[in-house]
VODRENMI-170033 format. One record per residue (C-alpha): residue number from 1; residue in one letter; x, y, z. Coordinates in steps of 0.1 Angstrom, whole numbers, plus 5000, padded with zeros to 4 digits. Example, Ala and Ser with C-alpha at 12.3 -4.5 7.8 and 13.67 -1.06 7.14 Angstrom:
BEGIN
k|r|u|v|w
1|a|5123|4955|5078
2|s|5137|4989|5071
***
This chain:
BEGIN
k|r|u|v|w
1|m|8015|5286|6193
2|i|8002|5263|6171
3|d|8022|5246|6137
4|i|8004|5251|6106
5|t|8010|5227|6074
6|l|8007|5238|6042
7|p|8000|5219|6012
8|d|8039|5223|5999
9|g|8052|5208|6031
10|a|8062|5242|6048
11|v|8054|5248|6087
12|k|8042|5282|6102
13|k|8041|5288|6140
14|v|8013|5308|6145
15|p|7990|5321|6178
16|e|7963|5300|6185
17|g|7933|5312|6173
18|t|7949|5326|6140
19|t|7922|5324|6112
20|p|7931|5308|6076
21|m|7928|5346|6062
22|e|7955|5356|6086
23|v|7977|5330|6076
24|a|7967|5339|6038
25|k|7979|5375|6046
26|s|8011|5362|6065
27|i|8021|5346|6030
28|s|8010|5374|6006
29|e|7985|5402|6007
30|g|7977|5390|5969
31|l|7969|5356|5980
32|a|7948|5368|6010
33|r|7926|5389|5982
34|n|7921|5356|5964
35|v|7913|5333|5991
36|i|7875|5327|5996
37|s|7872|5293|6015
38|a|7898|5270|6033
39|k|7900|5234|6049
40|f|7918|5226|6080
41|n|7923|5185|6090
42|d|7902|5177|6059
43|t|7874|5197|6074
44|t|7859|5225|6055
45|v|7862|5255|6076
46|e|7852|5293|6071
47|t|7882|5318|6061
48|v|7876|5332|6098
49|t|7876|5303|6117
50|p|7897|5303|6150
51|l|7927|5277|6144
52|k|7928|5261|6180
53|e|7955|5233|6172
54|s|7984|5220|6150
55|g|7970|5208|6116
56|t|7971|5209|6077
57|l|7957|5242|6061
58|t|7943|5246|6027
59|l|7933|5276|6012
60|y|7913|5276|5982
61|t|7906|5305|5956
62|w|7882|5303|5926
63|k|7905|5285|5906
64|d|7901|5256|5929
65|d|7873|5232|5927
66|e|7868|5236|5965
67|g|7866|5272|5961
68|k|7840|5271|5936
69|k|7820|5248|5958
70|a|7820|5273|5987
71|f|7814|5303|5962
72|w|7780|5285|5945
73|h|7768|5271|5979
74|s|7771|5310|5994
75|t|7752|5320|5966
76|s|7724|5298|5972
77|h|7721|5313|6006
78|v|7715|5348|5989
79|v|7691|5333|5959
80|a|7672|5321|5989
81|q|7669|5353|6010
82|a|7659|5367|5974
83|l|7629|5341|5970
84|e|7621|5347|6008
85|e|7617|5383|6003
86|l|7598|5380|5969
87|y|7579|5351|5979
88|p|7567|5354|6016
89|g|7558|5322|6032
90|i|7581|5298|6009
91|k|7595|5268|6029
92|l|7635|5265|6023
93|t|7648|5230|6020
94|i|7684|5224|6010
95|g|7706|5244|5988
96|p|7738|5226|5978
97|a|7767|5234|5953
98|i|7768|5212|5924
99|e|7793|5205|5898
100|n|7784|5236|5878
101|g|7764|5260|5901
102|f|7739|5252|5929
103|y|7703|5247|5933
104|y|7677|5255|5962
105|d|7650|5233|5967
106|v|7619|5251|5980
107|d|7581|5243|5989
108|f|7562|5273|5970
109|g|7528|5263|5987
110|d|7499|5275|5963
111|q|7527|5303|5946
112|s|7547|5291|5914
113|i|7577|5304|5896
114|s|7588|5299|5862
115|e|7617|5314|5839
116|k|7599|5347|5834
117|d|7602|5353|5868
118|f|7641|5350|5868
119|p|7651|5384|5859
120|k|7636|5399|5894
121|i|7649|5370|5915
122|e|7683|5376|5899
123|k|7682|5417|5903
124|k|7675|5411|5940
125|a|7700|5383|5947
126|l|7724|5409|5934
127|e|7709|5438|5952
128|i|7718|5415|5984
129|a|7751|5405|5970
130|r|7764|5441|5968
131|g|7754|5447|6004
132|k|7791|5429|6013
133|h|7769|5409|6040
134|d|7795|5385|6061
135|y|7787|5349|6066
136|n|7786|5342|6102
137|m|7784|5306|6113
138|r|7772|5300|6148
139|s|7764|5270|6170
140|v|7729|5262|6182
141|s|7711|5237|6205
142|k|7690|5214|6190
143|a|7665|5225|6213
144|d|7668|5263|6202
145|a|7672|5248|6162
146|l|7638|5232|6165
147|s|7620|5258|6181
148|y|7633|5282|6153
149|y|7617|5260|6127
150|k|7589|5249|6143
151|e|7578|5284|6149
152|q|7583|5293|6111
153|g|7561|5259|6104
154|n|7592|5246|6078
155|e|7587|5208|6086
156|y|7613|5200|6063
157|k|7641|5216|6084
158|v|7625|5201|6117
159|e|7631|5168|6100
160|l|7669|5174|6091
161|i|7673|5187|6125
162|e|7658|5156|6141
163|n|7682|5136|6125
164|l|7712|5157|6138
165|d|7733|5150|6171
166|d|7729|5181|6197
167|g|7762|5200|6199
168|t|7768|5196|6161
169|i|7740|5221|6149
170|t|7752|5251|6136
171|f|7732|5280|6114
172|c|7747|5306|6088
173|d|7736|5343|6093
174|h|7744|5372|6064
175|s|7722|5399|6061
176|t|7687|5395|6077
177|f|7689|5357|6062
178|t|7694|5329|6089
179|d|7695|5293|6073
180|l|7705|5257|6088
181|c|7739|5252|6071
182|r|7769|5229|6080
183|g|7794|5253|6066
184|g|7816|5264|6037
185|h|7811|5300|6027
186|i|7835|5328|6011
187|p|7840|5356|6035
188|n|7812|5380|6019
189|t|7785|5383|5998
190|g|7805|5412|5978
191|i|7824|5386|5963
192|i|7795|5375|5941
193|k|7795|5396|5908
194|a|7771|5380|5882
195|i|7745|5355|5891
196|k|7723|5335|5867
197|l|7690|5310|5874
198|l|7694|5286|5848
199|s|7660|5261|5849
200|v|7635|5251|5874
201|a|7624|5216|5879
202|g|7604|5196|5901
203|a|7619|5177|5928
204|y|7608|5150|5955
205|w|7616|5158|5992
206|r|7647|5134|5999
207|g|7642|5121|5965
208|d|7612|5100|5975
209|e|7584|5101|5954
210|n|7561|5092|5981
211|n|7571|5127|5995
212|t|7559|5163|5989
213|q|7573|5177|5953
214|l|7595|5206|5958
215|t|7604|5233|5932
216|r|7644|5231|5927
217|v|7660|5263|5911
218|y|7689|5258|5894
219|g|7716|5288|5893
220|i|7749|5293|5888
221|s|7775|5327|5893
222|f|7807|5339|5891
223|p|7833|5369|5905
224|k|7836|5383|5872
225|q|7805|5392|5847
226|k|7826|5382|5819
227|e|7830|5347|5830
228|l|7793|5345|5835
229|t|7790|5356|5798
230|e|7816|5332|5784
231|y|7798|5303|5808
232|l|7764|5313|5787
233|q|7783|5310|5756
234|l|7794|5275|5764
235|l|7758|5267|5771
236|e|7747|5278|5741
237|e|7775|5256|5723
238|a|7764|5227|5747
239|k|7729|5229|5735
240|k|7738|5224|5701
241|r|7757|5193|5706
242|d|7734|5177|5729
243|h|7731|5142|5722
244|r|7692|5139|5722
245|k|7694|5168|5696
246|l|7721|5152|5672
247|g|7709|5116|5678
248|k|7673|5127|5662
249|e|7693|5148|5634
250|l|7715|5123|5624
251|e|7689|5095|5628
252|l|7707|5074|5653
253|f|7683|5065|5683
254|t|7650|5072|5693
255|f|7626|5063|5721
256|s|7593|5050|5725
257|q|7565|5056|5750
258|k|7547|5021|5742
259|v|7585|5007|5745
260|g|7590|5022|5778
261|q|7608|5050|5791
262|g|7647|5049|5793
263|l|7648|5018|5768
264|p|7667|5033|5738
265|l|7655|5020|5701
266|w|7684|5021|5675
267|l|7679|5031|5643
268|p|7699|5018|5611
269|n|7726|5043|5613
270|g|7731|5040|5653
271|a|7731|5002|5650
272|a|7759|5005|5623
273|l|7777|5028|5645
274|r|7773|5005|5676
275|e|7784|4977|5654
276|r|7817|4993|5644
277|l|7822|5003|5677
278|e|7822|4967|5690
279|q|7840|4949|5663
280|f|7866|4977|5668
281|l|7870|4966|5702
282|k|7867|4931|5695
283|k|7894|4933|5673
284|a|7918|4950|5699
285|q|7905|4925|5726
286|k|7912|4893|5704
287|k|7949|4903|5701
288|a|7948|4911|5737
289|g|7938|4875|5745
290|y|7902|4879|5756
291|e|7872|4851|5748
292|m|7838|4861|5739
293|v|7811|4848|5758
294|v|7774|4853|5757
295|t|7749|4854|5786
296|p|7711|4857|5793
297|h|7693|4888|5799
298|i|7677|4869|5831
299|g|7692|4851|5861
300|q|7676|4833|5892
301|k|7675|4858|5918
302|e|7699|4835|5941
303|l|7724|4843|5917
304|y|7725|4883|5925
305|v|7722|4871|5963
306|t|7752|4853|5962
307|s|7771|4881|5942
308|g|7758|4907|5966
309|h|7740|4931|5940
310|y|7706|4922|5953
311|a|7714|4932|5986
312|k|7729|4965|5973
313|y|7706|4972|5942
314|g|7678|4949|5946
315|e|7653|4972|5961
316|d|7663|4999|5929
317|s|7661|4972|5905
318|f|7629|4959|5884
319|q|7607|4937|5905
320|p|7616|4899|5901
321|i|7600|4878|5875
322|h|7577|4854|5891
323|t|7573|4819|5870
324|p|7542|4793|5872
325|k|7566|4774|5896
326|e|7560|4780|5932
327|d|7587|4807|5950
328|e|7609|4805|5915
329|e|7620|4840|5908
330|f|7643|4855|5882
331|l|7656|4893|5877
332|l|7665|4910|5849
333|k|7704|4911|5848
334|p|7718|4942|5867
335|m|7753|4932|5861
336|n|7773|4906|5839
337|c|7798|4897|5864
338|p|7778|4869|5882
339|h|7771|4854|5850
340|h|7809|4854|5841
341|c|7820|4839|5876
342|e|7796|4807|5866
343|i|7812|4800|5835
344|y|7847|4804|5850
345|n|7829|4777|5873
346|s|7818|4754|5845
347|h|7856|4744|5842
348|p|7885|4731|5867
349|f|7914|4755|5860
350|s|7951|4751|5870
351|y|7974|4779|5872
352|k|7988|4774|5840
353|d|7952|4780|5824
354|l|7954|4817|5837
355|p|7945|4842|5830
356|k|7913|4833|5817
357|r|7899|4865|5799
358|y|7861|4866|5794
359|a|7844|4892|5775
360|e|7809|4902|5764
361|f|7789|4934|5752
362|g|7760|4923|5779
363|t|7730|4941|5779
364|v|7720|4950|5818
365|y|7690|4965|5831
366|r|7684|4988|5863
367|y|7652|5008|5873
368|e|7664|5043|5872
369|q|7638|5067|5885
370|s|7618|5082|5858
371|g|7632|5122|5871
372|e|7665|5107|5866
373|l|7665|5095|5829
374|h|7685|5115|5805
375|g|7686|5103|5767
376|l|7713|5080|5765
377|t|7734|5091|5793
378|r|7709|5079|5821
379|v|7689|5052|5808
380|r|7669|5014|5818
381|g|7684|4990|5794
382|f|7724|4994|5784
383|t|7748|4975|5771
384|q|7781|4971|5786
385|d|7817|4962|5766
386|d|7823|4940|5799
387|a|7851|4916|5805
388|h|7864|4897|5834
389|i|7897|4885|5841
390|f|7907|4857|5864
391|c|7941|4856|5872
392|t|7966|4845|5901
393|t|7977|4872|5923
394|e|8012|4872|5907
395|q|7998|4880|5875
396|l|7972|4910|5890
397|n|7999|4936|5880
398|d|8004|4929|5845
399|e|7970|4921|5835
400|f|7959|4953|5853
401|k|7985|4972|5832
402|n|7975|4953|5798
403|v|7939|4966|5806
404|i|7951|5001|5812
405|d|7970|5000|5776
406|l|7933|4987|5761
407|t|7917|5015|5779
408|l|7943|5042|5767
409|y|7939|5028|5729
410|v|7905|5029|5728
411|l|7901|5067|5743
412|n|7931|5078|5719
413|s|7913|5061|5690
414|l|7885|5081|5697
415|g|7901|5115|5704
416|f|7895|5113|5741
417|e|7932|5125|5751
418|d|7924|5151|5778
419|f|7918|5130|5812
420|t|7929|5121|5846
421|a|7930|5089|5860
422|q|7912|5085|5894
423|v|7920|5058|5921
424|s|7886|5052|5939
425|v|7893|5036|5971
426|r|7870|5025|6002
427|d|7859|5050|6030
428|l|7873|5041|6058
429|e|7847|5058|6082
430|n|7818|5037|6065
431|p|7828|5001|6061
432|d|7792|4990|6059
433|k|7791|5004|6022
434|y|7814|4974|6013
435|i|7819|4936|6015
436|g|7850|4916|6021
437|n|7879|4920|6044
438|k|7904|4946|6051
439|d|7931|4929|6039
440|d|7917|4926|6006
441|w|7909|4954|6003
442|k|7942|4969|6008
443|k|7962|4946|5984
444|a|7936|4958|5960
445|e|7939|4995|5966
446|q|7980|4991|5965
447|a|7977|4970|5935
448|i|7960|4998|5915
449|i|7984|5026|5927
450|n|8013|5004|5918
451|a|8000|5001|5881
452|a|7991|5034|5879
453|e|8024|5045|5887
454|e|8041|5023|5865
455|k|8020|5033|5835
456|g|8030|5069|5845
457|l|7995|5079|5847
458|n|7984|5114|5859
459|y|7961|5100|5888
460|v|7942|5113|5916
461|v|7930|5089|5947
462|e|7893|5099|5958
463|t|7879|5086|5992
464|g|7845|5067|5988
465|e|7842|5061|5951
466|a|7850|5027|5950
467|a|7826|4999|5940
468|f|7811|4978|5969
469|y|7831|4947|5961
470|g|7864|4964|5953
471|p|7887|4998|5944
472|k|7886|5010|5907
473|l|7904|5031|5885
474|d|7885|5055|5867
475|f|7892|5077|5836
476|m|7878|5108|5842
477|i|7878|5123|5806
478|k|7878|5161|5798
479|d|7855|5169|5769
480|a|7857|5195|5740
481|l|7837|5218|5759
482|g|7857|5215|5791
483|r|7831|5196|5807
484|n|7843|5161|5828
485|w|7828|5130|5825
486|q|7838|5094|5838
487|l|7846|5072|5809
488|g|7864|5036|5813
489|t|7866|5017|5847
490|i|7888|4987|5857
491|q|7881|4972|5893
492|v|7900|4949|5913
493|d|7877|4922|5931
494|y|7889|4898|5958
495|n|7853|4895|5969
496|l|7833|4879|5942
497|p|7857|4849|5938
498|k|7851|4840|5974
499|r|7814|4845|5969
500|f|7814|4822|5942
501|d|7838|4796|5954
502|l|7862|4802|5924
503|t|7894|4782|5925
504|y|7922|4770|5904
505|k|7949|4744|5912
506|g|7983|4760|5919
507|s|8016|4745|5913
508|d|8020|4730|5947
509|n|7989|4711|5939
510|e|7963|4727|5963
511|l|7933|4747|5956
512|h|7941|4786|5953
513|r|7916|4814|5951
514|p|7919|4837|5916
515|v|7918|4878|5917
516|m|7890|4891|5895
517|i|7892|4922|5875
518|h|7866|4940|5862
519|r|7870|4961|5832
520|a|7850|4979|5806
521|p|7867|5007|5782
522|f|7834|5022|5769
523|g|7814|5017|5805
524|s|7785|5015|5784
525|m|7776|5016|5747
526|e|7747|5039|5753
527|r|7764|5066|5774
528|f|7795|5064|5755
529|v|7782|5069|5722
530|a|7762|5101|5742
531|l|7794|5114|5752
532|l|7809|5108|5717
533|l|7781|5128|5700
534|e|7786|5158|5724
535|h|7823|5154|5723
536|t|7827|5160|5685
537|g|7793|5177|5680
538|g|7785|5148|5657
539|n|7814|5152|5634
540|f|7826|5112|5642
541|p|7862|5101|5634
542|l|7862|5091|5598
543|w|7868|5054|5603
544|l|7835|5051|5627
545|i|7809|5071|5610
546|p|7781|5053|5593
547|t|7781|5075|5561
548|q|7820|5085|5550
549|a|7805|5102|5516
550|i|7776|5108|5496
551|v|7773|5110|5459
552|l|7754|5139|5443
553|p|7747|5137|5404
554|v|7744|5173|5388
555|s|7712|5160|5374
556|e|7691|5127|5359
557|k|7713|5122|5332
558|h|7745|5119|5355
559|e|7729|5091|5378
560|k|7745|5061|5357
561|y|7779|5076|5362
562|a|7769|5082|5399
563|e|7761|5048|5405
564|k|7793|5037|5387
565|v|7812|5060|5412
566|l|7792|5042|5441
567|n|7801|5009|5431
568|s|7838|5020|5429
569|l|7836|5034|5460
570|e|7822|5004|5480
571|n|7848|4985|5464
572|h|7874|5008|5478
573|e|7856|4999|5510
574|i|7847|5035|5514
575|r|7808|5037|5533
576|a|7791|5057|5506
577|l|7755|5067|5495
578|i|7737|5085|5468
579|d|7715|5109|5469
580|n|7694|5108|5433
581|r|7665|5129|5443
582|n|7653|5156|5420
583|e|7663|5183|5440
584|t|7693|5212|5435
585|v|7730|5203|5442
586|g|7729|5232|5463
587|k|7696|5222|5486
588|k|7715|5183|5487
589|i|7748|5198|5503
590|r|7731|5218|5527
591|e|7711|5185|5539
592|a|7744|5167|5533
593|e|7761|5193|5557
594|l|7735|5189|5585
595|k|7738|5152|5586
596|k|7775|5158|5589
597|i|7784|5133|5564
598|p|7825|5142|5557
599|f|7827|5138|5522
600|m|7803|5155|5491
601|i|7811|5136|5459
602|i|7794|5158|5432
603|v|7796|5143|5396
604|g|7782|5157|5364
605|e|7791|5162|5326
606|q|7826|5172|5333
607|e|7836|5145|5358
608|e|7821|5119|5338
609|e|7841|5129|5307
610|s|7874|5132|5330
611|a|7864|5098|5348
612|t|7868|5120|5381
613|i|7848|5130|5409
614|s|7846|5166|5425
615|v|7852|5162|5462
616|r|7838|5187|5491
617|r|7846|5180|5524
618|h|7823|5188|5554
619|g|7823|5225|5564
620|g|7830|5236|5529
621|e|7868|5232|5519
622|d|7869|5221|5483
623|l|7893|5193|5474
624|g|7887|5200|5438
625|s|7888|5172|5410
626|l|7902|5136|5420
627|s|7901|5102|5409
628|v|7884|5077|5428
629|d|7915|5058|5436
630|a|7933|5094|5446
631|f|7900|5101|5470
632|s|7902|5065|5484
633|d|7941|5072|5490
634|l|7932|5105|5511
635|v|7903|5087|5530
636|t|7930|5056|5543
637|t|7956|5085|5551
638|e|7930|5100|5572
639|i|7916|5071|5589
640|n|7954|5057|5595
641|s|7960|5090|5610
642|t|7934|5084|5639
643|l|7933|5047|5640
644|k|7963|5031|5649
645|s|7967|4992|5654
646|f|7964|4980|5689
***
């Protein structure tokens, strides 16, 4: 008999060789009907894998992320089989599950597919799924695995197998299909009831642009057709909210091939939006004791060698800038923190001077592959709302909690209220990914967990997600469409202070090493604006939106009164414009609606006679006739309901 420990701590004694599905059946038939995947001792297993030792078992259903992962990966096998049957001679490479669905990278050779081919592929895949074929894992020797794929002429699978150790190689079989696979499948294909292919794109083998370009087929699947229908509706809404589309419509930003890929140009409306976001955070930062600093856009290569950024990111950054002086090299700044370390180093400090809190809206540059660029969410030049706090070990807990308060203030003021805090720690099995010693890492990780608990945050711990120099607390936001995004990060760092030999004089008159906190509530201005656009659908909070109201004179003879109203609104600090084009009021209203201006103020003969304005809210609500003072009070009340003081 072996002991199987369940997530709630309950222990079941079962015969050796019992499968996860049999454990599920012993709990309830209802659970067994819904279980589609399992994890045993932190290793993904099949629901029919015999358990041969005592350990911890987690059972997953479609409602769990791990369950969806197994479901979508299993579907990628079915779609791959359909592709092989419809396009003989293709070469399959890899087909993982992703956040929403799956993809399969395929070498189609002389053949090709496009979206018009999706219906027949989906039909074939569903035919296969209805066969209710079991997924069967089997171990294969390295020699046999290589022989199998060499016979097929699939050099991609051969390359993968050559990098695997003998005794660790497994194949997955279902129906007439076989694939090299580590495992993690649903019980059988019949569970898959709905399949939708979403797009095709080019993808270089192993992400290297020097390799063959493959065709990446993206798709998603569900256990019910209704869920697919709902997902496709969500996708349509997401298209309407795409920040690239809204950014163009609202005239916030643009890109230019002459300027360069991934380098956004902010238009007047976008620049005004950014400026307001910056001032909002600067005001809160000032109250929290931060000092603003400014650093250059470049730095000597040696600066980033010292920090460790060059070793980690040098190959993926822009190439060094060579000056007329021999052997002198500069880099476009990939991070602000090394510069802030040098600012700290410019002055001797005692423990009485700490903490020092340096903040900067600093623009940094990273060379992202062109295929990875995406609107404002993935760019090559972006501005971080960066700050670095240098404090004593004794101050660390309070300082970290203060940064949590500031981050929550930022997120709540902008309508991001549904989130989970993620404590990102190092992967103990891959120590080479990180710098510094184990004791410092332990202290840093525990400091973050303590602060998260003391602030009552709903948090999870994610292994392997730490930065290379320290653990961090990330805020994982759920937007209006239910999508998850990482916004806001706080990191504890014992390593950079050592690398830059940062010190302060303690009460014992000896030199000590400060602890460093990295923090960026927005993350980057570009990505934050993109997510805010998609979360709000372009209907920004009233305190933030560049134009809060637009004055629409009914005809040319009412323009003077419209100018008077505009001046009065500006005196009340309401950001307004006037549309005095020779167009009908109806057309002006429609265009103002498209620009998502919160209030439309119509002025005509009646309004001029009564010294009032007629107010229409974005979306069509008629607020009736108001004085400018009453309208100003309405705007102020609405702003105060969302924008609190820090």
